C-alpha positions as CSV (number, residue, x, y, z in Angstrom):
1,M,0.0,0.1,-0.2
2,A,1.4,3.5,-0.7
3,V,2.0,6.1,1.4
4,T,-0.3,9.2,0.2
5,L,-0.1,13.0,0.4
6,T,-2.8,13.1,2.6
7,G,-1.7,10.7,4.7
8,L,1.1,12.6,5.3
9,R,-0.5,15.8,5.8
10,C,-2.3,13.8,8.5
11,L,0.6,13.0,10.3
12,V,1.8,16.7,10.5
13,E,-1.6,17.8,11.6
14,I,-1.9,15.3,14.4
15,V,1.5,16.5,16.0
16,E,0.3,20.0,15.6
17,A,-3.4,19.6,17.1
18,N,-1.6,17.7,20.0
19,F,-2.5,14.4,19.2
20,N,-5.9,15.1,18.7
21,I,-7.5,13.5,15.9
22,S,-10.8,15.5,15.7
23,S,-8.8,18.8,15.7
24,A,-6.3,17.2,12.9
25,G,-9.6,16.5,10.6
26,Q,-10.8,19.8,11.1
27,A,-7.5,21.4,10.2
28,M,-7.8,19.3,7.0
29,H,-11.5,19.6,6.4
30,L,-11.7,15.9,6.9
31,S,-13.8,13.7,9.5
32,Q,-12.0,11.8,12.3
33,P,-12.6,8.4,10.6
34,C,-11.0,9.6,7.6
35,V,-8.0,10.9,9.6
36,S,-8.1,7.8,11.1
37,R,-8.1,5.6,8.7
38,S,-5.4,7.7,6.7
39,L,-3.2,7.0,10.4
40,K,-3.5,3.4,10.0
41,Q,-2.9,3.1,6.0
42,V,0.6,5.7,6.4
43,E,1.9,2.8,9.4
44,E,0.7,-0.2,7.7
45,S,2.8,0.7,4.6
46,L,5.6,2.3,7.0
47,G,6.1,-1.1,8.9
48,F,6.1,0.8,12.3
49,R,3.8,3.0,14.7
50,V,4.2,6.6,14.2
51,F,2.6,7.4,17.3
52,T,2.4,6.0,20.8
53,R,-0.8,4.7,22.3
54,H,-2.2,4.9,25.7
55,G,-5.2,2.6,25.0
56,R,-7.4,4.7,21.8
57,N,-5.6,8.0,22.3
58,L,-2.3,8.9,20.7
59,V,0.0,10.0,23.5
60,S,3.4,10.8,21.9
61,V,5.5,10.5,18.7
62,T,8.0,7.2,18.1
63,P,11.4,7.9,17.5
64,A,11.1,6.0,14.0
65,G,8.0,8.6,14.0
66,M,9.9,11.8,14.8
67,E,11.9,10.8,11.4
68,A,8.7,10.2,9.4
69,I,7.0,13.2,10.2
70,E,10.5,15.1,9.3
71,V,10.5,13.7,5.9
72,A,6.2,14.1,5.8
73,K,7.0,18.1,6.3
74,R,9.9,18.0,3.7
75,V,7.8,16.3,1.1
76,I,4.5,18.7,1.4
77,R,6.5,21.6,1.0
78,D,8.2,20.1,-1.6
79,I,4.9,19.2,-3.5
80,D,3.2,22.3,-2.7
81,G,6.2,24.4,-3.9
82,L,6.2,22.4,-7.3
83,R,2.5,22.9,-7.9
84,N,3.4,26.7,-7.7
85,F,6.1,26.3,-10.0
86,A,4.5,24.6,-12.4
87,A,1.2,27.3,-12.0
88,N,3.8,29.8,-12.4
89,T,5.4,28.5,-15.5
90,R,2.0,28.0,-17.4
91,G,1.2,31.5,-16.3
92,D,-2.2,30.2,-14.5
93,T,-4.7,32.7,-13.3
94,T,-6.9,30.2,-11.5
95,G,-6.5,28.3,-8.3
96,E,-6.8,28.9,-4.9
97,L,-4.9,31.9,-2.5
98,A,-5.0,30.9,1.3
99,I,-4.6,33.7,3.4
100,A,-4.7,33.9,7.2
101,A,-4.8,37.5,8.4
102,P,-6.3,39.4,11.8
103,Q,-9.9,40.2,11.3
104,T,-8.9,43.8,11.1
105,Y,-6.9,43.7,8.3
106,A,-9.6,41.3,6.6
107,L,-12.3,43.9,7.0
108,Y,-10.5,47.0,6.5
109,V,-7.3,46.7,4.6
110,L,-7.7,43.3,2.2
111,P,-10.6,43.8,0.4
112,P,-9.8,46.5,-2.1
113,L,-6.7,45.0,-2.7
114,L,-8.3,41.6,-3.2
115,G,-10.6,43.5,-6.0
116,K,-7.3,44.6,-7.7
117,L,-6.1,41.1,-7.5
118,R,-9.1,39.4,-8.8
119,E,-8.8,42.2,-11.6
120,R,-5.4,40.1,-13.0
121,Y,-6.6,36.9,-11.9
122,P,-10.5,36.6,-12.6
123,E,-10.6,33.2,-11.9
124,L,-8.6,32.7,-8.5
125,S,-10.3,31.4,-5.4
126,V,-9.2,33.4,-2.0
127,R,-9.6,31.2,1.0
128,M,-9.2,33.5,4.3
129,H,-8.7,32.3,7.6
130,T,-9.3,35.4,10.0
131,L,-7.9,35.4,13.2
132,G,-8.2,37.4,16.3
133,D,-5.8,40.2,17.4
134,G,-3.0,39.0,19.0
135,E,-3.8,35.4,18.0
136,R,-1.0,33.2,17.1
137,V,-1.3,30.8,14.0
138,R,0.1,27.4,14.2
139,P,3.2,26.5,12.2
140,S,0.9,24.0,10.0
141,E,-1.4,26.7,9.4
142,H,1.7,28.5,7.7
143,N,2.2,25.9,5.7
144,R,-1.3,25.7,4.4
145,C,-1.0,29.2,4.2
146,D,0.2,31.2,0.8
147,V,0.7,34.2,3.1
148,V,0.0,34.8,6.9
149,I,-0.4,38.6,7.8
150,A,0.8,39.6,11.4
151,S,1.1,42.5,13.5
152,T,3.4,43.1,15.9
153,A,4.6,46.2,18.2
154,G,7.6,48.2,18.5
155,D,10.6,46.2,17.7
156,D,9.4,42.8,17.9
157,V,9.3,40.4,14.8
158,P,7.2,37.4,13.9
159,E,8.9,34.1,13.7
160,G,9.3,32.8,10.5
161,I,10.3,34.4,7.2
162,A,8.4,37.9,8.3
163,V,8.7,40.6,5.6
164,P,7.4,44.4,6.9
165,L,4.2,46.0,4.8
166,F,3.9,49.0,6.8
167,R,3.5,50.7,10.2
168,W,0.3,51.9,11.9
169,T,-0.5,53.5,15.0
170,R,-3.2,53.0,17.9
171,V,-5.8,55.7,18.0
172,V,-8.6,56.9,20.8
173,L,-12.4,56.3,19.7
174,V,-14.9,58.8,22.2
175,G,-18.1,60.5,21.7
176,K,-18.0,64.1,20.1
177,N,-18.6,66.0,23.7
178,H,-16.4,63.5,25.7
179,P,-13.6,65.1,27.9
180,L,-10.7,64.0,25.9
181,A,-12.3,65.3,22.3
182,Q,-11.6,68.3,23.4
183,S,-7.7,67.1,23.8
184,A,-5.3,70.0,21.8
185,G,-2.5,66.9,21.1
186,P,-2.3,63.0,21.7
187,V,-3.8,62.0,25.1
188,A,-1.1,61.3,27.5
189,L,-1.0,58.0,29.3
190,R,-1.7,59.3,32.7
191,E,-5.1,60.7,31.0
192,L,-6.1,57.6,29.1
193,A,-5.5,55.8,32.7
194,R,-8.4,57.8,34.2
195,W,-10.8,56.6,31.8
196,P,-12.2,52.9,31.3
197,L,-11.0,51.3,28.1
198,V,-12.4,49.5,25.5
199,T,-9.7,47.8,23.2
200,Y,-8.3,44.5,22.0
201,E,-8.4,41.1,24.2
202,A,-4.4,41.4,23.4
203,A,-4.0,44.4,25.2
204,R,-4.8,42.4,28.6
205,Q,-2.0,40.2,28.3
206,P,0.8,41.5,30.9
207,G,3.7,41.6,28.4
208,S,1.5,43.6,25.9
209,S,2.8,47.1,24.6
210,L,0.0,48.7,26.3
211,N,0.8,47.7,29.7
212,R,4.4,47.7,29.6
213,V,4.2,51.3,28.4
214,M,1.9,52.2,31.0
215,A,3.6,50.4,33.5
216,A,6.9,52.4,32.8
217,A,4.7,55.4,33.1
218,G,4.0,54.6,36.8
219,V,0.0,54.0,35.8
220,T,-2.2,50.9,35.6
221,P,-5.3,50.9,32.7
222,Q,-8.5,50.2,33.1
223,F,-10.2,47.4,30.9
224,A,-14.1,47.9,30.9
225,C,-14.2,45.8,27.9
226,S,-12.1,43.6,25.3
227,A,-12.9,42.0,22.0
228,H,-10.8,40.2,19.5
229,D,-12.1,42.9,16.5
230,A,-12.3,46.5,15.9
231,A,-15.9,46.0,14.7
232,T,-16.9,44.9,18.4
233,I,-14.8,47.4,20.1
234,K,-16.5,50.3,17.7
235,A,-19.7,49.0,18.7
236,Y,-19.2,48.7,22.4
237,A,-17.4,52.0,22.3
238,L,-20.4,53.9,20.7
239,A,-22.5,52.4,23.2
240,G,-20.8,54.0,26.3
241,L,-18.9,51.4,27.6
242,G,-15.8,53.5,27.7
243,V,-12.5,54.7,25.7
244,G,-12.3,53.0,22.5
245,L,-8.5,52.4,21.7
246,V,-8.2,50.8,18.1
247,A,-6.0,50.6,15.5
248,E,-6.4,53.4,12.8
249,I,-6.4,51.0,9.9
250,S,-10.0,50.2,10.9
251,L,-11.2,53.4,10.6
252,G,-14.0,54.4,7.8
253,R,-15.4,57.2,7.0
254,A,-18.2,56.7,8.9
255,D,-16.1,56.3,12.3
256,Y,-15.1,60.1,11.7
257,H,-18.7,61.2,11.8
258,Q,-19.7,59.2,15.0
259,F,-16.4,59.5,17.2
260,A,-14.0,62.2,17.8
261,V,-10.7,60.1,16.7
262,V,-8.0,61.5,18.9
263,P,-4.1,60.6,18.6
264,M,-2.6,58.7,21.2
265,D,0.7,59.7,23.3
266,V,3.8,58.7,21.0
267,S,5.3,56.5,23.9
268,L,2.8,54.2,22.7
269,P,4.8,52.5,19.9
270,D,4.0,52.1,16.4
271,C,2.7,48.9,15.0
272,T,4.1,46.8,12.0
273,A,2.3,44.7,9.6
274,W,4.1,41.9,8.4
275,A,4.0,39.0,5.6
276,V,5.0,35.7,7.3
277,L,5.9,33.8,3.9
278,P,5.9,30.0,3.7
279,R,9.1,28.3,4.2
280,G,11.0,26.7,1.5
281,R,8.1,26.9,-1.0
282,V,8.1,28.4,-4.3
283,L,5.7,31.4,-3.9
284,R,2.9,31.9,-6.5
285,N,2.9,34.9,-8.7
286,A,-0.6,35.9,-7.2
287,T,0.7,35.5,-4.0
288,I,3.8,38.1,-4.5
289,E,1.2,40.7,-6.4
290,L,-0.9,40.6,-3.4
291,I,2.1,41.3,-1.0
292,R,3.0,44.3,-3.6
293,L,-0.3,45.7,-3.3
294,L,0.0,45.8,0.7
295,A,3.8,47.2,0.3
296,P,4.7,48.3,-3.3
297,Q,8.1,49.2,-1.7
298,L,9.1,45.5,-2.0
299,D,10.7,43.7,-4.8
300,A,9.5,40.3,-6.4
301,D,12.7,38.8,-6.7
302,A,13.7,39.7,-3.2
303,L,10.5,38.1,-2.0
304,R,11.1,34.6,-4.0
305,R,14.4,34.5,-2.8
306,A,13.1,35.1,0.6
307,S,10.9,32.1,0.6
308,Q,13.9,29.9,-0.4
309,G,15.9,30.9,2.6
310,E,18.0,34.1,1.2
311,L,16.9,36.9,2.8
312,P,17.9,40.3,2.0
313,E,20.4,42.1,4.7
314,H,17.6,44.7,5.3
315,W,14.0,45.0,4.0
316,P,13.0,48.5,2.5
317,E,11.9,50.9,5.6
318,P,8.3,50.1,6.1
319,P,5.9,53.2,5.2
320,H,3.3,54.7,7.4
321,Y,-0.5,52.7,6.2
322,R,-2.1,55.5,4.2
323,C,-6.1,54.6,3.4
324,N,-6.7,53.8,-0.2
């Protein structure tokens, strides 16, 4: 019995899912019995157990299984890269573009750019996996996606082949009659600390950039409410639950009519948007075009080389985000 590509993917996904077959199946859009059958077929073909069991549960990887999983990762990467190379060579404008991005990007940044991309690739199908602000992507998700969009604050850089796209800031949203709406300049941290905040769930984490800079200023934020996406934050701030603190990239024209938008203290660091590339895989032309729509300062050949591990000494300085 031959080892199939689906079987190899099952091995990798089971490890990524902490040996939970149901979770591995969800990640692959397969049923639990299908994953179990694929695992059985792979182990029968190899002639050894990839995983150790306790009863019916998988608990760890065998020594031989560790080598098998590393081979599986290489085979999957090479097959995906070969498919992309063939599509590029054919000038293929069809296929699927898999993107993982925080919901803020998926809602407010990507739609007009994907519209432009579809003009060039009219038969392209986009698979969007949305993330909460600050939510980490599993390594296997990086392997399944053509590109992962991520954000960091200050000098932090995401793991993997991370390409800086642009910078953006956080802004304060309050009602037109709120005292902070009368601020002549950026809202100071001490002033912000006086008001209950409605902001991203990630900001509550002890190591968040907001908590770090406020601790350095000798103040503590008051969290009235938090959410994973800007749309919810804006709705709750509009309902009067507290002072909104959101990414400027999430603002549309209607927000400027509903809120007073006030800049934040410069001690709260800028954030950077990144494209995290799949390691060792040939990038599809559509992927490169999308990245360059996000960041025109990037060179297409440099992106192709980076995905193969040939990183430039420096990427171009990312510009500040400007609404289209």
